[in-house]
C-alpha positions in Angstrom: 0.1 0.1 -0.2 1.4 3.3 -0.9 1.7 6.0 1.9 -0.6 8.9 2.0 2.1 11.4 0.8 2.9 9.2 -2.7 -1.0 8.5 -2.8 -1.8 12.0 -3.0 1.4 12.7 -5.3 0.0 10.2 -7.8 -3.6 11.6 -7.8 -2.2 14.9 -8.8 0.0 13.4 -11.5 -3.0 11.9 -12.8 -5.3 14.7 -12.8 -2.7 17.6 -13.5 -4.4 19.5 -10.7 -4.4 20.0 -7.0 -8.1 20.8 -6.9 -9.3 17.9 -9.0 -7.1 15.6 -7.1 -8.5 16.8 -3.5 -11.9 16.2 -5.0 -11.0 12.7 -6.2 -9.4 12.0 -2.6 -12.4 13.9 -0.6 -10.0 16.2 1.3 -9.1 19.8 1.1 -6.7 21.0 -1.6 -4.5 22.4 1.3 -4.0 18.8 2.5 -2.7 17.7 -0.8 -0.6 20.8 -1.3 1.0 19.9 2.2 1.8 16.5 1.0 3.3 17.6 -2.4 5.6 20.0 -0.1 6.5 17.3 2.2 7.8 14.8 -0.7 9.7 18.0 -2.2 11.5 18.6 1.1 12.0 14.9 1.6 13.7 14.7 -1.8 15.1 18.2 -1.9 13.8 18.7 -5.3 10.8 20.3 -7.1 8.5 17.7 -8.2 6.0 19.9 -10.2 6.3 23.1 -12.4 3.1 25.2 -11.5 1.4 26.7 -14.3 -1.9 28.5 -14.9 -3.1 25.2 -16.9 -2.2 22.8 -14.0 0.6 20.9 -12.5 3.4 19.6 -14.9 5.8 17.2 -13.8 9.6 18.0 -13.7 12.3 15.3 -14.8 12.5 14.7 -10.9 8.7 14.3 -10.7 8.7 11.9 -13.6 11.0 9.6 -12.0 9.2 9.6 -8.6 5.8 9.3 -10.5 7.4 6.0 -12.3 8.4 4.6 -9.0 5.2 5.3 -7.3 3.3 3.5 -10.1 5.5 0.4 -9.9 5.1 0.5 -5.9 1.3 0.8 -6.4 1.0 -2.2 -8.9 3.3 -4.2 -6.9 1.1 -3.8 -3.9 -2.0 -4.7 -5.9 -0.1 -8.0 -7.1 0.6 -8.8 -3.3 -3.0 -8.4 -2.4 -4.1 -10.3 -5.4 -1.7 -13.2 -4.7 -2.8 -13.3 -1.1 -6.5 -13.5 -2.4 -5.4 -16.4 -4.7 -4.1 -18.5 -1.6 -7.5 -18.3 0.0 -9.5 -18.7 -3.2 -11.6 -15.5 -2.8 -11.9 -12.5 -4.5 -11.7 -11.6 -8.3 -8.7 -9.6 -10.2 -9.4 -7.2 -13.1 -6.7 -7.6 -15.9 -6.5 -4.7 -18.3 -5.4 -5.4 -21.9 -4.8 -2.9 -24.9 -4.5 -4.1 -28.2 -4.8 -3.2 -31.8 -7.9 -4.1 -33.9 -6.0 -7.0 -35.4 -5.6 -8.6 -32.0 -8.6 -7.4 -30.1 -11.5 -8.1 -32.5 -11.3 -11.8 -32.6 -8.2 -13.2 -31.0 -8.2 -11.8 -27.7 -12.1 -12.1 -27.0 -11.7 -15.8 -27.8 -8.6 -16.3 -25.5 -10.4 -14.3 -22.6 -13.5 -16.7 -23.2 -11.4 -19.5 -22.9 -9.1 -18.3 -20.1 -12.4 -17.7 -18.0 -13.5 -21.2 -18.2 -10.6 -22.1 -16.3 -10.2 -19.0 -13.9 -13.8 -17.6 -13.7 -12.6 -15.3 -10.9 -10.6 -13.2 -13.3 -12.2 -10.1 -15.1 -11.0 -8.4 -18.1 -11.0 -4.7 -19.5 -10.2 -4.6 -23.2 -9.3 -1.2 -24.9 -8.8 -1.2 -28.9 -6.2 1.5 -29.2 -3.5 2.5 -31.9 0.2 1.3 -31.1 1.3 4.6 -29.6 -1.7 4.8 -27.2 -0.9 1.3 -26.2 2.8 1.9 -25.5 1.9 4.8 -23.3 -0.8 3.0 -21.2 1.5 0.2 -20.5 4.4 2.3 -19.8 2.4 4.2 -17.3 0.9 1.3 -15.7 -2.7 1.9 -16.8 -2.8 -1.4 -18.7 -1.2 -4.5 -17.5 -0.7 -6.1 -21.0 -0.2 -4.5 -24.4 -0.3 -6.2 -28.0 0.5 -4.1 -30.8 1.9 -4.0 -34.3 4.6 -1.3 -34.7 7.7 -0.8 -37.3 10.1 -0.7 -34.3 10.3 -1.7 -30.7 7.9 0.1 -28.1 10.1 2.2 -25.7 10.1 2.0 -21.9 8.5 -1.2 -21.6 9.2 -4.8 -20.9 8.9 -6.6 -24.2 7.5 -10.2 -23.3 7.6 -11.4 -27.0 8.1 -10.4 -30.4 7.1 -11.9 -33.8 5.9 -11.5 -37.6 2.7 -12.0 -38.9 2.9 -11.9 -42.9 0.6 -9.3 -44.5 -1.8 -11.0 -46.8 -4.2 -10.0 -49.4 -7.8 -10.6 -48.1 -10.8 -11.3 -50.4 -13.9 -13.7 -50.7 -13.3 -17.1 -51.8 -15.0 -16.3 -55.3 -12.7 -13.5 -56.2 -10.5 -14.0 -59.4 -7.4 -14.1 -57.4 -8.5 -16.2 -54.3 -7.1 -19.2 -55.8 -3.4 -18.0 -56.2 -0.7 -19.3 -53.9 1.0 -15.9 -53.8 0.3 -12.4 -54.9 2.2 -9.3 -55.7 1.0 -5.7 -55.1 1.2 -5.0 -58.8 -1.3 -8.0 -59.6 -3.7 -6.5 -57.2 -3.4 -2.9 -58.6 -5.9 -3.9 -61.2 -8.7 -4.8 -58.8 -10.8 -2.5 -56.3 -9.2 -2.3 -52.8 -10.3 -1.1 -49.4 -7.7 0.3 -46.9 -7.4 1.2 -43.3 -7.2 4.8 -42.4 -4.1 6.8 -41.9 -2.2 6.3 -38.6 -2.6 2.6 -38.9 0.8 0.6 -39.5 -0.8 -1.7 -42.2 -1.8 1.4 -44.0 1.9 3.0 -43.6 3.2 -0.3 -45.1 1.0 -0.3 -48.0 1.5 3.2 -48.9 5.4 2.7 -48.6 5.3 -0.2 -50.9 3.1 1.4 -53.5 5.4 4.5 -53.4 8.6 2.2 -53.4 7.2 0.4 -56.6 5.4 3.2 -58.4 1.9 1.3 -58.1 -1.4 3.2 -57.5 -4.4 1.4 -56.2 -7.9 1.5 -57.0 -9.0 2.7 -53.5 -12.9 2.4 -53.1 -13.1 3.0 -49.5 -11.0 3.7 -46.4 -11.9 3.0 -42.6 -10.5 3.1 -39.3 -12.7 -0.1 -38.4 -11.3 -3.6 -39.8 -14.7 -5.0 -39.4 -16.1 -2.6 -41.7 -13.7 -3.3 -44.1 -14.0 -7.0 -44.0 -17.9 -6.8 -44.4 -17.3 -4.8 -47.6 -14.7 -7.3 -48.9 -16.9 -10.3 -47.9 -20.1 -8.9 -49.4 -18.8 -6.8 -52.1 -15.4 -8.1 -53.2 -12.6 -5.3 -52.5 -9.5 -6.4 -51.5 -8.3 -5.8 -48.2 -4.8 -6.2 -46.4 -4.1 -7.9 -42.9 -2.5 -10.9 -41.3 -4.2 -14.1 -41.4 -4.9 -13.9 -37.6 -6.8 -10.9 -38.1 -9.5 -12.5 -40.4 -9.3 -16.1 -38.9 -12.8 -16.3 -38.0 -14.0 -15.1 -41.5 -11.4 -18.0 -43.0 -12.8 -20.5 -40.8 -16.5 -19.9 -41.9 -15.5 -20.1 -45.5 -16.2 -16.2 -46.2 -12.7 -15.0 -46.6 -9.4 -16.0 -47.9 -5.8 -14.7 -47.2 -3.4 -15.0 -49.9 0.4 -14.1 -48.9 2.0 -11.3 -50.6 5.4 -11.2 -52.3 6.5 -7.5 -51.7 9.3 -7.2 -49.2 8.0 -3.7 -47.9 4.9 -5.3 -46.5 6.8 -7.7 -44.1 8.6 -5.0 -42.0 6.1 -4.7 -39.1 6.3 -6.6 -35.9 3.9 -7.3 -32.9 4.9 -7.1 -29.6 3.2 -8.2 -26.1 4.7 -5.6 -23.6 4.3 -5.1 -20.0 5.3 -2.3 -17.4 9.2 -2.3 -17.1 10.5 -3.4 -13.8 7.2 -4.5 -12.6 6.7 -8.1 -11.2 3.7 -9.5 -12.8 1.0 -11.3 -10.7 0.7 -15.1 -11.8 -2.7 -14.5 -13.4 -1.5 -11.9 -16.0 1.9 -14.2 -16.6 -0.7 -16.8 -17.4 -2.5 -14.6 -19.8 0.7 -13.5 -21.7 1.7 -17.1 -21.9 -1.8 -17.7 -23.5 -1.4 -15.0 -25.9 2.1 -16.0 -27.0 0.6 -19.5 -27.5 -2.3 -18.4 -29.5 -0.5 -16.1 -31.8 2.2 -18.4 -32.4 -0.3 -21.3 -33.4 -2.2 -18.9 -35.6 1.0 -17.6 -37.6 
């Protein structure tokens, strides 16, 4: 359990305001201010720059915030492990992931996991890679699963791998029976793309730029489910890993044909946790299950 000063400090960090932190803690702002001054006196440093727009961490404050977050999570781990020994209570595991993992793989894994451990509850956030990395780095989520072109910074990488990019289409598409495809061959057919900001869109655009290819883009969307529905019902080719559309493949609604262009195989997926944190046993088991399922799908 964090001492009162660190608890008040973290509340100010999370809210960026003494007043808002005091409201969340149900104490007077002066009480919060005293605890911040106490910490600054103890560490002989300034922890916040005071601005009209709120409280902004100094470099020293950032170091203390990282320590306080780890200490808070470690305390929660101990409490959870003690509860495990007596077989009471429940644990909330927070996971953030890209759509590629969050739409099908993780819900299926969570459902199977809870058959064995029904006391474990989950919160699943579907986000972009930078936000996933930030939330795991700050201890807001226990596990992050994301694609990126370089390793996420400031976190513990539990696993890294590559899932090849495929051209995805309905089984009656003229190209569906091919064992391999190039982007040049796809250029003659309608395609639908993820919006800007996704890693898959970045590498598709990069490939087309390098090879002088202009795609016939009939729709863009920030939702992979919408792209899958369009492809399944109306035929445009979309791009993603086999894992992303595995359920549609298993139902016979889609096929995934590997692509030959080297530019399309640069992104890696990373399973990440907070740096320096000793994971609760349940979180470790979930990480192991994600690694196992992704490896099998690949």
